[in-house]
C-alpha positions as CSV (number, residue, x, y, z in Angstrom):
1,M,46.6,55.8,-38.7
2,T,46.5,54.3,-35.1
3,L,46.3,56.8,-32.4
4,P,49.2,56.9,-29.6
5,L,48.3,54.7,-26.6
6,R,47.4,56.7,-23.8
7,G,48.8,55.5,-20.6
8,V,46.4,55.0,-17.6
9,Y,46.3,54.3,-13.8
10,A,43.8,53.3,-11.4
11,V,44.1,53.8,-7.6
12,T,42.2,51.9,-4.7
13,P,42.3,52.0,-0.9
14,T,43.6,49.1,0.9
15,R,42.4,47.5,4.1
16,R,45.2,49.3,6.0
17,R,44.1,52.7,4.9
18,R,47.0,53.0,2.1
19,F,46.6,53.2,-1.6
20,L,47.6,50.7,-4.3
21,W,48.0,51.7,-7.8
22,A,47.8,49.9,-11.0
23,A,49.3,51.2,-14.2
24,W,49.0,50.3,-17.8
25,W,51.0,52.2,-20.6
26,T,51.8,49.4,-23.4
27,V,48.4,48.0,-23.8
28,E,44.9,49.2,-22.5
29,P,43.7,47.2,-19.8
30,A,41.2,44.7,-20.9
31,R,38.1,42.9,-18.9
32,E,38.2,39.4,-20.8
33,P,40.8,38.1,-20.4
34,F,42.0,40.3,-17.6
35,R,45.3,41.9,-18.4
36,P,47.7,42.4,-15.6
37,P,49.2,46.0,-15.2
38,D,52.5,47.2,-16.6
39,A,53.4,47.8,-13.2
40,S,51.7,48.4,-9.6
41,Q,52.6,48.9,-6.0
42,G,50.7,49.4,-2.7
43,G,51.7,51.6,0.4
44,A,51.1,55.1,-0.9
45,R,49.7,57.4,1.8
46,T,47.6,59.5,-0.5
47,V,46.2,59.3,-3.9
48,E,48.4,61.8,-5.2
49,E,51.4,60.0,-3.9
50,A,50.0,56.7,-5.7
51,R,49.5,58.8,-9.0
52,A,53.2,60.2,-8.7
53,Q,54.7,56.8,-8.2
54,A,52.8,55.3,-11.1
55,E,53.8,58.2,-13.4
56,R,57.4,57.7,-12.2
57,A,57.3,54.2,-13.1
58,A,55.6,54.8,-16.5
59,G,58.1,57.7,-17.2
60,R,55.2,59.9,-18.6
61,P,52.0,61.7,-17.5
62,L,49.0,59.0,-17.1
63,V,45.4,59.3,-17.0
64,E,43.4,58.3,-14.1
65,I,40.6,55.5,-15.0
66,E,38.2,53.9,-12.5
67,P,39.2,52.6,-9.3
68,A,37.6,49.0,-10.1
69,W,40.5,48.1,-12.4
70,A,43.1,48.5,-9.3
71,T,40.6,46.5,-7.0
72,A,40.4,44.0,-9.9
73,W,44.1,43.6,-9.8
74,T,44.0,43.5,-6.0
75,R,41.7,40.3,-6.3
76,V,44.1,38.8,-8.7
77,L,46.8,39.4,-6.3
78,R,44.7,37.5,-3.9
79,G,44.1,34.3,-6.0
80,E,40.4,35.5,-6.6
81,P,38.8,36.1,-10.1
82,P,39.2,39.9,-11.2
83,W,35.5,40.5,-11.6
84,P,33.1,38.8,-9.4
85,K,30.1,37.0,-10.8
86,P,27.1,39.0,-10.3
87,R,25.1,37.3,-7.4
88,A,21.7,35.6,-8.6
89,R,18.7,37.6,-7.0
90,R,17.3,36.0,-4.3
91,E,13.3,35.3,-4.4
92,A,11.3,37.7,-2.3
93,P,10.3,35.8,1.0
94,P,6.8,34.2,0.9
95,P,4.1,36.1,2.3
96,P,3.2,35.6,5.9
97,A,1.0,32.6,6.7
98,S,-2.7,33.2,7.4
99,G,-2.5,31.4,10.7
100,P,-1.2,32.7,13.8
101,S,1.3,35.4,13.6
102,R,4.8,35.4,15.2
103,R,4.4,38.3,17.3
104,A,2.7,37.8,20.7
105,P,-0.4,39.7,21.2
106,S,-0.3,42.7,23.0
107,R,-2.5,41.4,26.0
108,P,-2.3,37.4,26.6
109,A,-5.6,35.6,26.4
110,S,-5.3,34.6,30.0
111,A,-5.1,38.3,30.9
112,R,-8.3,39.6,29.0
113,G,-10.6,41.6,31.2
114,V,-8.3,41.4,34.2
115,S,-6.3,44.6,35.6
116,P,-2.8,44.4,35.4
117,F,-2.5,45.2,38.9
118,A,-4.7,42.3,40.0
119,V,-2.4,39.9,38.1
120,L,0.5,41.1,40.3
121,G,-1.5,41.0,43.2
122,L,-1.5,44.7,44.0
123,S,-3.7,47.5,44.3
124,E,-4.8,50.2,41.6
125,A,-2.7,52.7,43.7
126,A,0.6,50.7,43.7
127,G,3.8,52.6,42.8
128,A,6.4,51.9,40.4
129,A,8.8,50.4,43.2
130,E,5.7,48.0,44.4
131,V,5.3,47.0,40.6
132,R,9.0,46.2,40.2
133,R,9.0,44.0,43.3
134,A,6.0,42.2,42.6
135,F,7.2,41.2,39.2
136,R,10.4,40.3,40.4
137,R,8.6,37.8,42.9
138,L,6.2,36.4,40.4
139,A,9.1,36.1,37.8
140,L,11.1,33.9,40.0
141,V,8.0,31.5,40.1
142,T,6.6,31.5,36.6
143,H,10.0,32.2,34.5
144,P,10.3,29.1,32.0
145,D,14.0,28.7,32.9
146,R,13.3,28.3,36.5
147,G,10.6,25.5,35.9
148,G,7.9,27.8,35.5
149,D,4.9,28.0,32.9
150,A,5.7,30.1,29.8
151,N,2.1,31.3,29.3
152,E,1.8,32.4,32.8
153,F,5.0,34.2,32.7
154,M,3.8,36.2,29.7
155,R,0.8,37.1,31.6
156,V,3.0,38.4,34.5
157,K,5.4,40.2,32.0
158,W,2.4,41.7,30.2
159,A,0.9,42.7,33.6
160,H,4.5,44.5,34.6
161,D,4.8,46.2,31.1
162,E,1.2,47.6,31.4
163,A,1.0,48.6,34.9
164,M,4.4,50.6,34.5
165,S,3.0,52.0,31.2
166,R,-0.1,53.2,33.4
167,I,2.2,54.6,36.1
168,S,4.1,56.6,34.1
169,R,1.3,58.3,31.9
170,P,0.5,61.6,33.1
171,K,-2.7,61.9,35.0
172,R,-6.0,63.6,33.4
173,R,-7.4,66.6,34.8
174,A,-10.9,66.6,35.8
């Protein structure tokens, strides 16, 4: 004795924030080969509305199944395979080379042992506005886009960042 077929339906959201339903009541849905639904329709405003439309089309109550079945049907409607092939796992990127790192060092080699204020041509007591003015002046001369030397510009940029950092730090109490 065979059990009577239970009708099933699946609902999936669309790109337009509506819902598409697909219902099978004559034969259960099959993965291989994909069995198209007995009826389907899009445009329902809510999941409940989609269920009611599916049951109206089937003429009887239906049992909800995974939304993946309705999504597979939308792929078929777009001319794509219903079940996308699993992507091959990508190999892990190779470990970083033991040579020089990609990140610039925190202090350029040309600035070692030099005060950032000296690089900018300022005294240690200079304020934030003076540091900004000196940086702008030197950036116009050293920036690679303006024909300057990239290493010298990196030195000036480090000096600006370091000087601004020192200015913004709270003073130590004696």
